N, C-alpha and C positions, 0 to 999 in steps of 0.2 A: 617515395613521395612523402613529404612532410604532412601530417594529418591536420584535420580541423577538429578542435577539441571543445566540447560543450562542458562547462564547469558548473557544479552545484551539488547540493545534498540531494535534491530532487525527491524529497519524501512525498509519496503519493503519486508522483509523475502526473500531476493534474494538468488542466488545460494550459496554464501558464508555463509549466515545465515542458509540455509537449511543443509549445511554440519555440522554445529555446532549442530543443533537440531537432525540430524540423528545420530550423535555420541552419544548424550545423550540417544536417544531411544535404540540404540544398547547396550549400557552399562547397561541400565535398564533391558533389556531382559536377559542379561547374569546374572545379580544379582537378578533377580526376584523382581525388585524394581519399583517404580513409576517414570516415566520421567516428570519433571516439567520444565517449562520455567519461569524464573524470569526476568521481564521487568520493565520499569520505565515510569511513566506518571506524569506530562508532560515531554517533552524532557528536559534533564538537562540544556540545554542552556537557556531555558525559565527562569530559576532561576539564573544561574551564569553568563550568557552573553546574555541578551535578544536582544541585537543589532545584534546578528548573529544567530538567530534561523533559522534552515533550514526548507523549506517547507516539511511537512511530506508526504511520499509516501503512507502511509496507516493510516487509523484511528485505534484507539485502538481495536475496535470490529473486524476490518479486520485482525489485527495482531493475535488476539485470534483465529479466524477461521483458519488462515494460520498455526498457531502452531498445532491445532488439526489435520489439514490435513497432517502434518508431523509426526503425531503419538504421540504428546505430550498429556499427560493425564490431566494435570492441569496447569493453568497459575496463577502465583502470580504477582500482580501488586504492585510495591512499589511506593507509591506517593512520587515524588521527591520534597522535600521542602528545605528551608534554613537549617533546622536542619539536614536533610539527607546530604546536601552538605557539612556540617561541620564535618561529621563523619570521623574519622581517618580510615585508612585501617584496623587496629586492631578491631575497633568497628564494621565495616561492616562484617568482617569475623566472629568474635565472636558472635555478636548480631544477625545478619541477617542469615548468612549461618549456623552457628553451632546451636544457640539456637532456633531461630524462625523456620527455615526450617529443621533443623536436617539433613543436607545434608551428604550423604555418599561419593558422588563424585560430582565434578562440572566440567562443560565443558565450555570453553571460546574460543574466537577467538585470533589470534596471537597478535593483537594490543590492547588487553583489558587493560584498566586502571581504577582505582577506588580509592575512598577515597578523602578527602579534597585536592583540588588543583590537582587532578589526580596523587597523590603522589604514589599510589600503582601500581606496575608493575607485570608482570607475576612472576618474582622471589619473589617479596613480597608475592603474593598470595600463591605460593607454600610453602614458609616458614611458613606463618601464618596458612594455612590450615593443615599443618602437625601437628601442636600443637593440633588440634581438631580432628585428625584422619580422615581428609578429603583428598581424592585423587584428583588431578587436571589433567585434560586433556586439551591440547592446540591444536586447530585445525588450520592448516596452511591456508593461503589465497587461494581462488579459482581463477584461471586465465582462461580466455576465449579469444582465439585469442591473447594471450600474455598480456592481460589487466587484472589487478587485479580488480575483481568485488567489487564495493563499492556503497553505497547509493548515494554518491556525484557524481560518474560517471553516475549513472542511472538517477539522476535528470537532469543532463546536457544533456544526450542523449534524454530524453523525450522533453525537451525544444527546442532541435534542430530538433525534428520530426523524429528521427532515431528509429522508432518503431521496426524494425526487430532486431536491436542490443539490444534494451531494452528487447525484448522477450527472447533473448538468455541469458541475464543476470538474468532475473527474473524467467524464465521458464514458463511465461504466459504474456499476454498483460498488459500494464500499465492500471491502473484504477483510477477513482475518485469516490467520494461518496458525495451525497448531498440530501437535501430535495427538493421535487417537489413543486414548488410554482406557484401561479396564474400568467398566462401570459396574453397577449393581445387578445388571441383567434383567431388570424389570420389563423393559421393552421387549426383549426376546421372549419372555414368558407370556406376554399377551399378544404375540404375533406382530409386533411393531418394533423391530430391532432398531437401535440407534447407535450412532458413533459419538462417544463422549470426547469432545475436543478440548484439550488443554491449550488455551490460546497463548501463543508466544509473541505474536506481532499483530498489529492492527488495533483499531479503536472500535469498541463495542457500542451498538445502539442501545436504547432503553430496553429493559426486559419485555418479553412478549413472545408471540409465536410468529414466525416469518416464513414466507416463501423464499427459498434459497436455491442457489446452484452451488455445486461442490465439485472439486477435482483433486486428484492426487498429484504429488510431485512426479511420480513415475509415469503418469499419463497426463501431461499438461494440456493436451489438445481437447480431451473429452470432458465436457461439463455434464454432470448429472443433476437432474432436478431433485428437489428435496423440500422437506418441511423441517423447521428447526424450532426448538424451544430454548429460549435464553432466559434464565432466571433461577428461582430458588425451589422449584418443584413443591409448592406448598401442600399439594394433596398427599404426597408420599413421604415427605421429609418431616421428621419429628422436630429436628433442630434447624434453625435458620443458618445456612452455610454463610461463611464470611465473604465469599465471592460468588457471582452468578455462574451457573453451569450452562454450557452450550452442548445441546444434544441434537444430532442431525439424523433424520430418517431419510434415506435415499429412496427415491420413487422409481425403482426399477427392480425386477425380479433377479434373484440369484446374484446378489452383490457379493463380491469376494471379501474375505476378512480384511477389515481396514485397521485393525489394532496394530499399533506401532508405526503406522504410516503417517506422513505429513499430509494434512488435508487443508485445502484452501476453500473457504466458505464465503460466497457472495450474498449479501442481504438484498434481495430484490424488492420485497414488499412486506410491510407489517400487516399481519392478518387480524390479530387481536391482542389484547392484554393477557398476561398470565394471571390466573386466578385459582382459587381453591375450589375443588369439586366435592360434593357430598360423599362420593365413593369412587373407587378405582374404576368401576364399570362405567360411571358417568364420564370420568376422564377419558377412558378409551373411546367411548362413543364420540366425544368431542374431537379427539385426535383424528378419527376417521373423517369427520367433517372438515377438519383442517387440511387433511391430505387431499380431499376432493377440491377444496378451495385453492390449494397451491397448484394442483394440476391445471385447473382452469386458468389461473393467472399466468403461470409459466407458459401455457399453451398459447396465450394471446400475446405474450411479450417474450419473444425468442431472442431479442438482442442482448 
């Protein structure tokens, strides 16, 4: 059975993207077909306009997991190269959608553009798809509180620390993902071990202390509560680092070693700003208060 294909970069898989994916899943159910997501890697701007590549909200693996959570049965990743960038709209529809994927129907967002120089419009897609017996569905924008939900708006809201707004746009807290690397061991020495996360994907909120949830790639079902410090550690660092450090303390006993593992961190709530303390002892006392505050907040907000 020819599949129903949702097309897009889908960075963030926000409420607008979820509407596109949901339409594809519903159409596939009606047709007894397979719902597929067609996405691109790397971001097309990496190839055509590297000076304006946006920070990605989700890694490719996170996007695939989010597609599956929306009911998508299979993800097709089209590697975006210079050759792909030079494809005409006719080549994309005929070569990728018709011949490679054998699409029966496609679902796109209202602002979908494709082909060399973004020459293809929705009208172009309808005309070309009709030649191959493909039906096109166009999903209108999703608005929340009068704002059209977009990845650009979400990136900006995260950078401004508007986590409640971001959660409404995404349907979940914003996340980052990165490998746990070796740290200085200060947390271990004071009885509050932390995982130092080298962030590889995701947009960071402003520096501060956050109630977070974290999970590993090897156990994607189980989220652990935690408290995280994002910033420059002014109490213990003599020099100002060039980039902020993300340290996560997991709120559970006997945590297995996380070093070398990929950790996904969800920012649930900002607890306070980062600041310099007069001594390490004062810092440790505050961290214990932060841990208690995070436990209370996460206990009240389990979603």
